[in-house]
N, C-alpha and C positions, 0 to 999 in steps of 0.2 A: 512450433514444438510444444507436443501436449504427451505429457507423462502423468500418468494417475495413480502410479504405485503398484498398480495391480501385479507387477511382475517381481514382486519382493522388494526389500530394502534398498533405498538409493539415496544419495545425496546430489545436491546442485554443485558441479563441480566447478573450481575456481578459472578452469579452461573455459567457460562459458563465453568469455570475452572473445574468443576467435570465432565466434559465430557472428561476425558483423551484419550480415544481411537479415538477421531475424528480425521479424515484425512482431510475433507474438510468441510469449511463453507463456505455459500453462503448467503448474505443476501441483500434484495434491494426492492425497490418500494417505493412509496411515504407514505406508512405507517410507515415505519421505521424512528424513531427519536431517540433523545438522543446522547450519544457520544460512542466512541468505548472503551469497558472497558480495563483496564490494564491488567486485568485477562486473555485475549485473550493469552498473552504471556506465561502462563504456560502450553499450550495445547501442548507438546512436540512431539505428533505424527502428528501434523498438516502438510499437504503438500501444501494445496491451501487454501487461505483467498480471499474473495470477498465481497465488499459491492458496489452497485450500485443504481444510480438514486433515492437516498433516502434524507431525511431531516435530516441526521446525521450531528452533528456540533461539535465544539471543534478540537482537534488536533489529528494527527495519533500518539499512545502512543510509546515511545520508545522501550516498552516491547515487541512490535510486532517483533523487531529484535532478541529477544532470543528464537525463535522457529528454533531449529537447522536444521529441514527437510523440511522447508518451500520452496517448488520450484516455487509459484506463489504467488505475492500478487497483486490483482487487487483491488484498490479503486477508482472508477471512477464516474462521473458525479454527485457529491455531493455538490452543490453551498455554504453550509455552512460550509465545513470542510475546516478549516484554519490551520495556522501554518507552520513549515517548514518539509521538509523531514527529519525523523530521521538520524542524523549524523553517526550513528552507523550502517547503512545499510551494508556498504562494509564488515561487519563481516559475514554476511548472505552467506556462503559458496555453499549452495545448489540452492539458488535462480538462477532461468532461465529467468522469466518474471518478469517486473517490470513496472505495469500500474497504474500509479496515474495521470489519466488526467481528464480534466475538473472539477476540484474542485476550491477552493481559496488559494492554497499552496503558500506559498511566501518563499522568501530568496535564498540563493546559491544553486547551484547543490551539490549533495555529492560526495564525492571522492569514487571512486570504484576499488577495488582491486579483484574483482571476474571475475576469468578468464573463467567461465562457464556462464555468464549472456550471454542471447541471444536477449533479446528483452527489449527495454526502451521506453515506451511512457509516457510524462510528460506534453504533449501540453495542452493548455488552462487553465493555472494557472497564477500565479503573480511572477513566478521564476526569480531571477536577477543574473548578473555575467556573467562569462564565463563557457565554459565547461571545466573540469580539464583536465589536460595533462593525468592524469591516465586512463581516459577513453580510449584514444588510445593506450596508453602503456600497460593496464592491461586487459581490456575487450576483449580480442583475439577472442572471439567466438560471439561476437555481429553483428546481421545482420539485426536489424531493430531499428532505432533511430528516434522518433517522439519528436521533441522540440518547435514547434511552438506556437504562441499566449501566447508568455512570454514576459518578458523583458529582453532578453540574450542580450549580446554584442559580 
């Protein structure tokens, strides 16, 4: 499902959970507002989830980490999206790309135990702290890492 907000204002409905066969969700554009519903975490077949350049606000619900087949999580350029990166993101074994850039996310970087993660783009947030040692030890397939424009030490 691809909705880019070109047809006017809209929100992601809580009833999205009834679309159990969805494999990809892509939302974006200035017409998109509201929050990311927790019900997204019930879409067990989802492989790709993207929200970009929107007026989404609130936080990334931890239920997103309940998606066992998710390979790409791309939530980018949503200046009203705050909160932390869900701490249990490390349990997402099939995740290959994690693009959470140009939002207003804060807090520490999560631990990563995913040996298959290939790209992490977290630049342009308010993230703090240091890069966890687990990233060098466990993310052995990682080839792209962008962390600029944060408050990392």
